[in-house]
N, CA, C and O atoms as a CHARMM CRD file, in Angstrom:
* protein
*
  288
    1    1 MET  N     37.00400 -12.65300 -11.67200 PROA 1      0.00000
    2    1 MET  CA    36.68000 -12.76000 -10.53100 PROA 1      0.00000
    3    1 MET  C     37.97300 -12.61000  -9.99900 PROA 1      0.00000
    4    1 MET  O     38.87600 -13.37500 -10.33400 PROA 1      0.00000
    5    2 ASN  N     38.24100 -11.15200  -8.72900 PROA 2      0.00000
    6    2 ASN  CA    39.43100 -10.99300  -8.03400 PROA 2      0.00000
    7    2 ASN  C     39.53000 -11.26300  -6.72200 PROA 2      0.00000
    8    2 ASN  O     38.33600 -11.09100  -6.47600 PROA 2      0.00000
    9    3 ILE  N     40.01800 -11.56300  -5.63300 PROA 3      0.00000
   10    3 ILE  CA    40.30700 -11.69800  -3.88800 PROA 3      0.00000
   11    3 ILE  C     42.28000 -11.21300  -3.63500 PROA 3      0.00000
   12    3 ILE  O     43.44000 -11.33500  -4.03100 PROA 3      0.00000
   13    4 ILE  N     41.40300 -10.66800  -2.73100 PROA 4      0.00000
   14    4 ILE  CA    42.16100 -10.63500  -1.44800 PROA 4      0.00000
   15    4 ILE  C     42.01800 -10.86800  -0.66900 PROA 4      0.00000
   16    4 ILE  O     40.94500 -10.40100  -0.28600 PROA 4      0.00000
   17    5 SER  N     42.91400 -11.92700   0.67100 PROA 5      0.00000
   18    5 SER  CA    42.41300 -12.23000   1.78300 PROA 5      0.00000
   19    5 SER  C     43.31500 -11.90100   2.50400 PROA 5      0.00000
   20    5 SER  O     44.47500 -11.78500   2.10800 PROA 5      0.00000
   21    6 ILE  N     42.75500 -11.59600   4.24600 PROA 6      0.00000
   22    6 ILE  CA    44.17500 -11.60000   4.93700 PROA 6      0.00000
   23    6 ILE  C     43.22000 -12.86500   5.89500 PROA 6      0.00000
   24    6 ILE  O     42.00000 -12.95600   6.03100 PROA 6      0.00000
   25    7 SER  N     44.22600 -13.65500   6.39900 PROA 7      0.00000
   26    7 SER  CA    43.32300 -14.90900   7.18100 PROA 7      0.00000
   27    7 SER  C     44.21000 -15.48400   8.27400 PROA 7      0.00000
   28    7 SER  O     45.42000 -15.64200   8.10800 PROA 7      0.00000
   29    8 HSD  N     43.56000 -15.79700   9.41500 PROA 8      0.00000
   30    8 HSD  CA    44.48700 -16.24800  10.71300 PROA 8      0.00000
   31    8 HSD  C     45.43900 -17.44100  10.30100 PROA 8      0.00000
   32    8 HSD  O     46.14600 -17.99400  11.14400 PROA 8      0.00000
   33    9 LYS  N     45.43000 -17.81400   8.97100 PROA 9      0.00000
   34    9 LYS  CA    46.69800 -19.12300   8.83000 PROA 9      0.00000
   35    9 LYS  C     48.11800 -17.99400   8.47600 PROA 9      0.00000
   36    9 LYS  O     49.23300 -18.39700   8.14400 PROA 9      0.00000
   37   10 LYS  N     47.85500 -17.01500   8.59200 PROA 10     0.00000
   38   10 LYS  CA    49.11800 -16.25800   7.74300 PROA 10     0.00000
   39   10 LYS  C     49.22300 -14.92700   8.83500 PROA 10     0.00000
   40   10 LYS  O     50.23800 -14.39900   9.28900 PROA 10     0.00000
   41   11 ALA  N     48.25600 -14.70400   8.99600 PROA 11     0.00000
   42   11 ALA  CA    48.65700 -13.13800  10.12000 PROA 11     0.00000
   43   11 ALA  C     47.41200 -13.38000  11.24200 PROA 11     0.00000
   44   11 ALA  O     46.22300 -13.69600  11.28500 PROA 11     0.00000
   45   12 GLY  N     48.38200 -13.05700  11.99400 PROA 12     0.00000
   46   12 GLY  CA    47.95900 -12.46600  13.68400 PROA 12     0.00000
   47   12 GLY  C     46.92400 -11.86800  13.60400 PROA 12     0.00000
   48   12 GLY  O     46.40300 -11.50700  12.54900 PROA 12     0.00000
   49   13 LEU  N     46.23500 -11.57600  15.40400 PROA 13     0.00000
   50   13 LEU  CA    44.92900 -10.84800  15.75600 PROA 13     0.00000
   51   13 LEU  C     45.77500  -9.67500  15.09600 PROA 13     0.00000
   52   13 LEU  O     45.46800  -9.57900  13.90800 PROA 13     0.00000
   53   14 GLU  N     46.84800  -8.64700  15.52200 PROA 14     0.00000
   54   14 GLU  CA    46.73700  -7.62000  15.93800 PROA 14     0.00000
   55   14 GLU  C     47.06700  -7.37000  14.37400 PROA 14     0.00000
   56   14 GLU  O     47.27700  -6.16000  14.29400 PROA 14     0.00000
   57   15 GLU  N     47.19100  -7.88200  13.25100 PROA 15     0.00000
   58   15 GLU  CA    47.17600  -7.75900  11.56600 PROA 15     0.00000
   59   15 GLU  C     46.02400  -8.27000  10.95000 PROA 15     0.00000
   60   15 GLU  O     45.82200  -8.14200   9.74200 PROA 15     0.00000
   61   16 ARG  N     45.29800  -8.81300  11.67500 PROA 16     0.00000
   62   16 ARG  CA    43.72100  -9.13900  11.36100 PROA 16     0.00000
   63   16 ARG  C     43.03100  -7.96700  11.24400 PROA 16     0.00000
   64   16 ARG  O     42.58100  -7.37200  10.26500 PROA 16     0.00000
   65   17 SER  N     43.02800  -7.64000  12.94900 PROA 17     0.00000
   66   17 SER  CA    42.02200  -6.22100  13.47800 PROA 17     0.00000
   67   17 SER  C     42.26400  -5.17200  12.59600 PROA 17     0.00000
   68   17 SER  O     41.28700  -4.58000  12.13600 PROA 17     0.00000
   69   18 ARG  N     43.48900  -4.80500  12.24700 PROA 18     0.00000
   70   18 ARG  CA    43.24600  -3.76000  11.15900 PROA 18     0.00000
   71   18 ARG  C     42.92000  -3.37600   9.63100 PROA 18     0.00000
   72   18 ARG  O     43.01200  -2.48300   8.78800 PROA 18     0.00000
   73   19 PHE  N     42.45700  -4.73100   9.88100 PROA 19     0.00000
   74   19 PHE  CA    41.55600  -4.96600   8.35400 PROA 19     0.00000
   75   19 PHE  C     40.25700  -5.66700   8.99500 PROA 19     0.00000
   76   19 PHE  O     40.70600  -6.81200   9.04400 PROA 19     0.00000
   77   20 ALA  N     39.26300  -5.74600   9.39600 PROA 20     0.00000
   78   20 ALA  CA    38.30700  -5.85700  10.42000 PROA 20     0.00000
   79   20 ALA  C     37.53300  -4.65700   9.36600 PROA 20     0.00000
   80   20 ALA  O     38.12300  -3.62900   9.03300 PROA 20     0.00000
   81   21 PHE  N     36.04100  -5.01200   8.89400 PROA 21     0.00000
   82   21 PHE  CA    34.87100  -3.84300   8.47100 PROA 21     0.00000
   83   21 PHE  C     33.82300  -4.11300   9.41600 PROA 21     0.00000
   84   21 PHE  O     33.49100  -5.24500   9.76800 PROA 21     0.00000
   85   22 SER  N     33.04000  -2.45700  10.02900 PROA 22     0.00000
   86   22 SER  CA    32.32400  -2.83400  10.18800 PROA 22     0.00000
   87   22 SER  C     30.68900  -2.86900   9.19800 PROA 22     0.00000
   88   22 SER  O     31.13100  -2.51000   8.10700 PROA 22     0.00000
   89   23 ASP  N     29.66800  -3.01200   9.04900 PROA 23     0.00000
   90   23 ASP  CA    28.48200  -3.19500   8.15600 PROA 23     0.00000
   91   23 ASP  C     28.89200  -1.47100   7.51900 PROA 23     0.00000
   92   23 ASP  O     29.02100  -1.23300   6.31800 PROA 23     0.00000
   93   24 GLU  N     29.01800  -0.59900   8.44000 PROA 24     0.00000
   94   24 GLU  CA    28.85200   0.54100   8.15400 PROA 24     0.00000
   95   24 GLU  C     30.21700   1.05000   7.04600 PROA 24     0.00000
   96   24 GLU  O     30.06900   1.77200   6.06000 PROA 24     0.00000
   97   25 ASP  N     31.65400   0.39600   7.57000 PROA 25     0.00000
   98   25 ASP  CA    33.17900   0.75300   6.74000 PROA 25     0.00000
   99   25 ASP  C     32.39600  -0.54900   5.82700 PROA 25     0.00000
  100   25 ASP  O     32.89500  -0.40000   4.71200 PROA 25     0.00000
  101   26 LYS  N     31.75000  -1.34600   5.76500 PROA 26     0.00000
  102   26 LYS  CA    31.61600  -1.96600   4.14700 PROA 26     0.00000
  103   26 LYS  C     31.36400  -1.89600   3.29100 PROA 26     0.00000
  104   26 LYS  O     31.60800  -2.58000   2.29700 PROA 26     0.00000
  105   27 LYS  N     30.40200  -0.43200   3.56900 PROA 27     0.00000
  106   27 LYS  CA    29.35700   0.04600   2.91700 PROA 27     0.00000
  107   27 LYS  C     30.30600   1.63800   1.87000 PROA 27     0.00000
  108   27 LYS  O     30.19400   2.03200   0.70900 PROA 27     0.00000
  109   28 GLU  N     31.04300   2.04200   2.89700 PROA 28     0.00000
  110   28 GLU  CA    32.44200   3.03700   2.31400 PROA 28     0.00000
  111   28 GLU  C     33.33500   2.66900   1.28900 PROA 28     0.00000
  112   28 GLU  O     33.68700   3.12500   0.20100 PROA 28     0.00000
  113   29 PHE  N     33.68500   1.29100   2.28900 PROA 29     0.00000
  114   29 PHE  CA    34.85300   0.73800   1.37000 PROA 29     0.00000
  115   29 PHE  C     33.82200   0.72800  -0.19700 PROA 29     0.00000
  116   29 PHE  O     34.11400   1.81100  -0.70200 PROA 29     0.00000
  117   30 ARG  N     33.13400   0.25500  -0.83500 PROA 30     0.00000
  118   30 ARG  CA    32.75500   0.26400  -1.36900 PROA 30     0.00000
  119   30 ARG  C     32.49200   0.94900  -2.22800 PROA 30     0.00000
  120   30 ARG  O     32.84300   0.70600  -3.38300 PROA 30     0.00000
  121   31 ARG  N     31.47300   2.48700  -1.72100 PROA 31     0.00000
  122   31 ARG  CA    31.48500   3.78100  -2.19500 PROA 31     0.00000
  123   31 ARG  C     32.74800   4.24900  -2.77900 PROA 31     0.00000
  124   31 ARG  O     32.80800   4.73100  -3.91000 PROA 31     0.00000
  125   32 GLN  N     33.92100   4.08000  -1.87200 PROA 32     0.00000
  126   32 GLN  CA    35.15600   4.46600  -2.01800 PROA 32     0.00000
  127   32 GLN  C     35.80500   3.66800  -4.06300 PROA 32     0.00000
  128   32 GLN  O     36.36800   4.01300  -5.10200 PROA 32     0.00000
  129   33 LEU  N     35.22200   2.63300  -3.46600 PROA 33     0.00000
  130   33 LEU  CA    36.10500   1.07000  -4.39000 PROA 33     0.00000
  131   33 LEU  C     35.60100   2.24100  -5.44600 PROA 33     0.00000
  132   33 LEU  O     36.31800   3.07800  -5.99400 PROA 33     0.00000
  133   34 PHE  N     33.98800   2.04900  -5.59600 PROA 34     0.00000
  134   34 PHE  CA    32.94000   1.77700  -7.48500 PROA 34     0.00000
  135   34 PHE  C     33.62100   4.12500  -7.68200 PROA 34     0.00000
  136   34 PHE  O     33.25600   4.61600  -8.75000 PROA 34     0.00000
  137   35 GLU  N     34.33500   5.00500  -6.82700 PROA 35     0.00000
  138   35 GLU  CA    34.90200   6.02100  -7.83000 PROA 35     0.00000
  139   35 GLU  C     36.03600   5.91200  -7.78600 PROA 35     0.00000
  140   35 GLU  O     36.33700   7.09200  -7.60400 PROA 35     0.00000
  141   36 ILE  N     37.10300   5.29600  -7.81600 PROA 36     0.00000
  142   36 ILE  CA    38.38400   5.51800  -7.60200 PROA 36     0.00000
  143   36 ILE  C     38.24200   4.69200  -9.17400 PROA 36     0.00000
  144   36 ILE  O     38.42200   5.21000 -10.27700 PROA 36     0.00000
  145   37 PHE  N     37.88000   3.31400  -8.89100 PROA 37     0.00000
  146   37 PHE  CA    37.69700   2.18300 -10.20300 PROA 37     0.00000
  147   37 PHE  C     36.47700   2.02900 -10.95100 PROA 37     0.00000
  148   37 PHE  O     35.79600   1.02600 -10.73800 PROA 37     0.00000
  149   38 PRO  N     36.09700   2.90500 -11.82000 PROA 38     0.00000
  150   38 PRO  CA    35.00800   2.80600 -12.09000 PROA 38     0.00000
  151   38 PRO  C     34.36000   1.90000 -12.77200 PROA 38     0.00000
  152   38 PRO  O     33.13700   1.76100 -12.77000 PROA 38     0.00000
  153   39 GLU  N     35.55800   0.91500 -13.69300 PROA 39     0.00000
  154   39 GLU  CA    35.01000   0.02600 -14.02200 PROA 39     0.00000
  155   39 GLU  C     34.79800  -1.82800 -13.34500 PROA 39     0.00000
  156   39 GLU  O     34.69700  -2.92600 -13.89200 PROA 39     0.00000
  157   40 ILE  N     34.81300  -1.25000 -11.64200 PROA 40     0.00000
  158   40 ILE  CA    34.82500  -2.07000 -10.52000 PROA 40     0.00000
  159   40 ILE  C     33.37600  -1.86000 -10.16300 PROA 40     0.00000
  160   40 ILE  O     33.13500  -1.02300  -9.29300 PROA 40     0.00000
  161   41 ARG  N     31.94400  -2.80300 -10.97200 PROA 41     0.00000
  162   41 ARG  CA    31.07100  -2.11900 -10.66700 PROA 41     0.00000
  163   41 ARG  C     30.18500  -3.52200  -9.57400 PROA 41     0.00000
  164   41 ARG  O     28.98000  -3.39700  -9.35600 PROA 41     0.00000
  165   42 GLU  N     31.00400  -4.81400  -8.97000 PROA 42     0.00000
  166   42 GLU  CA    30.28600  -5.19800  -8.05700 PROA 42     0.00000
  167   42 GLU  C     31.62700  -5.63800  -7.31700 PROA 42     0.00000
  168   42 GLU  O     32.70900  -5.82000  -7.87500 PROA 42     0.00000
  169   43 CYS  N     31.39300  -5.75900  -6.14200 PROA 43     0.00000
  170   43 CYS  CA    32.32000  -6.13300  -5.05000 PROA 43     0.00000
  171   43 CYS  C     31.70900  -6.53300  -3.57100 PROA 43     0.00000
  172   43 CYS  O     30.76100  -5.85500  -3.17500 PROA 43     0.00000
  173   44 VAL  N     32.20500  -7.60400  -2.73100 PROA 44     0.00000
  174   44 VAL  CA    31.71400  -7.89800  -2.03200 PROA 44     0.00000
  175   44 VAL  C     33.18100  -8.96200  -1.06700 PROA 44     0.00000
  176   44 VAL  O     33.99300  -9.87200  -1.23600 PROA 44     0.00000
  177   45 ILE  N     32.42300  -7.49800   0.43400 PROA 45     0.00000
  178   45 ILE  CA    33.51900  -7.73400   1.81500 PROA 45     0.00000
  179   45 ILE  C     32.88200  -9.03700   2.65200 PROA 45     0.00000
  180   45 ILE  O     31.76800  -9.13300   3.16800 PROA 45     0.00000
  181   46 LEU  N     34.00800 -10.03500   2.60600 PROA 46     0.00000
  182   46 LEU  CA    33.41900 -10.67800   3.93100 PROA 46     0.00000
  183   46 LEU  C     34.43900 -10.84300   5.12400 PROA 46     0.00000
  184   46 LEU  O     35.53200 -11.40600   5.16900 PROA 46     0.00000
  185   47 SER  N     33.84700 -10.28700   5.89500 PROA 47     0.00000
  186   47 SER  CA    34.63400  -9.97700   6.95300 PROA 47     0.00000
  187   47 SER  C     34.20900 -10.97700   8.17700 PROA 47     0.00000
  188   47 SER  O     33.07000 -11.44300   8.21800 PROA 47     0.00000
  189   48 THR  N     35.13600 -11.26100   9.11700 PROA 48     0.00000
  190   48 THR  CA    34.62000 -12.20700  10.43400 PROA 48     0.00000
  191   48 THR  C     36.20000 -11.69300  11.19700 PROA 48     0.00000
  192   48 THR  O     36.88600 -10.70100  10.94900 PROA 48     0.00000
  193   49 CYS  N     36.45200 -12.99700  12.36200 PROA 49     0.00000
  194   49 CYS  CA    37.16200 -12.71500  13.42300 PROA 49     0.00000
  195   49 CYS  C     38.51900 -13.68300  13.14000 PROA 49     0.00000
  196   49 CYS  O     39.44800 -13.84400  13.93200 PROA 49     0.00000
  197   50 ASN  N     38.38700 -14.27000  11.82500 PROA 50     0.00000
  198   50 ASN  CA    39.52500 -14.71800  11.29500 PROA 50     0.00000
  199   50 ASN  C     40.10700 -14.99300  10.38800 PROA 50     0.00000
  200   50 ASN  O     41.02800 -15.75400  10.09100 PROA 50     0.00000
  201   51 ARG  N     39.12200 -13.88300   9.66200 PROA 51     0.00000
  202   51 ARG  CA    39.89900 -13.47300   8.00000 PROA 51     0.00000
  203   51 ARG  C     39.00900 -12.04400   7.03500 PROA 51     0.00000
  204   51 ARG  O     37.90800 -11.54200   7.26300 PROA 51     0.00000
  205   52 CYS  N     39.76300 -11.80500   6.22500 PROA 52     0.00000
  206   52 CYS  CA    38.87800 -10.62200   5.90700 PROA 52     0.00000
  207   52 CYS  C     38.92300 -11.23100   4.25300 PROA 52     0.00000
  208   52 CYS  O     39.84900 -11.97400   3.92600 PROA 52     0.00000
  209   53 GLU  N     37.92000 -10.87300   3.33200 PROA 53     0.00000
  210   53 GLU  CA    38.12300 -11.15700   2.59300 PROA 53     0.00000
  211   53 GLU  C     37.24800 -10.08400   1.10300 PROA 53     0.00000
  212   53 GLU  O     36.18400  -9.89100   1.69200 PROA 53     0.00000
  213   54 ILE  N     37.12700  -9.62900   0.23500 PROA 54     0.00000
  214   54 ILE  CA    37.15600  -9.03800  -0.77800 PROA 54     0.00000
  215   54 ILE  C     36.88900  -9.19400  -2.07100 PROA 54     0.00000
  216   54 ILE  O     37.57800  -8.37400  -2.67800 PROA 54     0.00000
  217   55 PHE  N     36.16200  -9.90400  -2.90200 PROA 55     0.00000
  218   55 PHE  CA    36.11200 -10.13500  -4.25000 PROA 55     0.00000
  219   55 PHE  C     35.70700  -9.23500  -4.85300 PROA 55     0.00000
  220   55 PHE  O     35.15900  -8.39300  -4.14200 PROA 55     0.00000
  221   56 TRP  N     35.73500  -8.97900  -6.09600 PROA 56     0.00000
  222   56 TRP  CA    35.72000  -7.97200  -7.14400 PROA 56     0.00000
  223   56 TRP  C     35.52900  -8.50100  -8.32300 PROA 56     0.00000
  224   56 TRP  O     36.25300  -9.48100  -8.50300 PROA 56     0.00000
  225   57 ASN  N     34.59800  -8.15100  -9.50900 PROA 57     0.00000
  226   57 ASN  CA    35.42600  -8.21100 -10.18900 PROA 57     0.00000
  227   57 ASN  C     35.89800  -7.30700 -11.09200 PROA 57     0.00000
  228   57 ASN  O     35.57500  -6.16600 -10.75900 PROA 57     0.00000
  229   58 GLY  N     36.65700  -7.36100 -12.29800 PROA 58     0.00000
  230   58 GLY  CA    37.16700  -6.41200 -13.05900 PROA 58     0.00000
  231   58 GLY  C     38.65500  -7.48900 -13.42600 PROA 58     0.00000
  232   58 GLY  O     38.76300  -8.69400 -13.19800 PROA 58     0.00000
  233   59 ASP  N     39.52300  -6.68700 -13.96300 PROA 59     0.00000
  234   59 ASP  CA    40.89800  -6.93800 -14.13000 PROA 59     0.00000
  235   59 ASP  C     41.48300  -7.30700 -13.81500 PROA 59     0.00000
  236   59 ASP  O     41.52200  -7.15100 -12.59500 PROA 59     0.00000
  237   60 ASP  N     42.93700  -8.46000 -14.57900 PROA 60     0.00000
  238   60 ASP  CA    43.81100  -8.57000 -12.83500 PROA 60     0.00000
  239   60 ASP  C     44.80500  -7.19100 -12.97800 PROA 60     0.00000
  240   60 ASP  O     45.48000  -6.96400 -11.97400 PROA 60     0.00000
  241   61 GLU  N     44.94500  -6.36300 -13.97900 PROA 61     0.00000
  242   61 GLU  CA    45.56100  -5.27400 -13.71200 PROA 61     0.00000
  243   61 GLU  C     45.22300  -4.28900 -12.36600 PROA 61     0.00000
  244   61 GLU  O     46.06200  -3.56400 -11.83000 PROA 61     0.00000
  245   62 ASN  N     44.21200  -4.38800 -12.06500 PROA 62     0.00000
  246   62 ASN  CA    43.84900  -3.48500 -10.68100 PROA 62     0.00000
  247   62 ASN  C     43.88600  -3.63100  -9.64200 PROA 62     0.00000
  248   62 ASN  O     43.52100  -2.85100  -8.76200 PROA 62     0.00000
  249   63 VAL  N     44.52800  -5.10700  -9.50000 PROA 63     0.00000
  250   63 VAL  CA    44.32000  -5.84700  -8.03500 PROA 63     0.00000
  251   63 VAL  C     45.51600  -5.74400  -6.97900 PROA 63     0.00000
  252   63 VAL  O     45.49800  -6.23600  -5.85100 PROA 63     0.00000
  253   64 LYS  N     46.89100  -4.78000  -7.73400 PROA 64     0.00000
  254   64 LYS  CA    47.30400  -4.32800  -6.91600 PROA 64     0.00000
  255   64 LYS  C     47.39600  -2.77300  -6.30900 PROA 64     0.00000
  256   64 LYS  O     48.06900  -2.43400  -5.33600 PROA 64     0.00000
  257   65 GLU  N     46.81300  -2.18300  -6.87400 PROA 65     0.00000
  258   65 GLU  CA    45.85800  -0.98900  -7.09500 PROA 65     0.00000
  259   65 GLU  C     44.79900  -0.73700  -5.85000 PROA 65     0.00000
  260   65 GLU  O     44.54700   0.16400  -5.05000 PROA 65     0.00000
  261   66 VAL  N     44.24500  -2.31500  -6.21800 PROA 66     0.00000
  262   66 VAL  CA    42.91100  -2.37000  -4.95300 PROA 66     0.00000
  263   66 VAL  C     43.51300  -3.00200  -3.70300 PROA 66     0.00000
  264   66 VAL  O     42.82900  -3.28800  -2.72000 PROA 66     0.00000
  265   67 GLU  N     45.29800  -3.27600  -3.82000 PROA 67     0.00000
  266   67 GLU  CA    45.68700  -3.57200  -2.56300 PROA 67     0.00000
  267   67 GLU  C     46.27000  -2.46100  -1.46600 PROA 67     0.00000
  268   67 GLU  O     46.34300  -2.26400  -0.25300 PROA 67     0.00000
  269   68 LYS  N     46.64500  -1.85400  -2.79300 PROA 68     0.00000
  270   68 LYS  CA    47.25000  -0.05200  -2.55900 PROA 68     0.00000
  271   68 LYS  C     45.80200   0.69200  -1.86300 PROA 68     0.00000
  272   68 LYS  O     45.91900   1.83400  -1.41700 PROA 68     0.00000
  273   69 PHE  N     44.90600   0.22800  -1.81800 PROA 69     0.00000
  274   69 PHE  CA    44.01000   1.27900  -1.82400 PROA 69     0.00000
  275   69 PHE  C     43.22500   0.54100  -0.36300 PROA 69     0.00000
  276   69 PHE  O     42.39400   1.23400   0.22500 PROA 69     0.00000
  277   70 LEU  N     43.46300  -0.53100   0.03700 PROA 70     0.00000
  278   70 LEU  CA    42.95300  -1.45200   0.92400 PROA 70     0.00000
  279   70 LEU  C     43.85400  -0.77400   1.99900 PROA 70     0.00000
  280   70 LEU  O     43.44100  -0.32200   3.06600 PROA 70     0.00000
  281   71 CYS  N     44.89000  -0.77000   1.64900 PROA 71     0.00000
  282   71 CYS  CA    45.71400  -0.33700   2.80600 PROA 71     0.00000
  283   71 CYS  C     45.81700   0.92400   3.14400 PROA 71     0.00000
  284   71 CYS  O     46.60600   1.40600   3.95600 PROA 71     0.00000
  285   72 ARG  N     45.21700   1.32600   2.67400 PROA 72     0.00000
  286   72 ARG  CA    44.94700   2.86100   2.82300 PROA 72     0.00000
  287   72 ARG  C     44.02500   3.38600   3.86600 PROA 72     0.00000
  288   72 ARG  O     43.82900   4.59700   3.96400 PROA 72     0.00000
């Protein structure tokens, strides 16, 4: 299990708002994630006003690639 987390403890409001997900954004992110990384078959996105967390199954090797994908 891997996680990328952006929280109010280390990121300001402006930075966190760039990673806010609507329900539709979550669906689209997962769709693209599964398409780009076929080895990933499960993903949970938690997005609140204070934090954004993305959990997924997969090898540690794809963490940096998923981070880059998130930033795009």
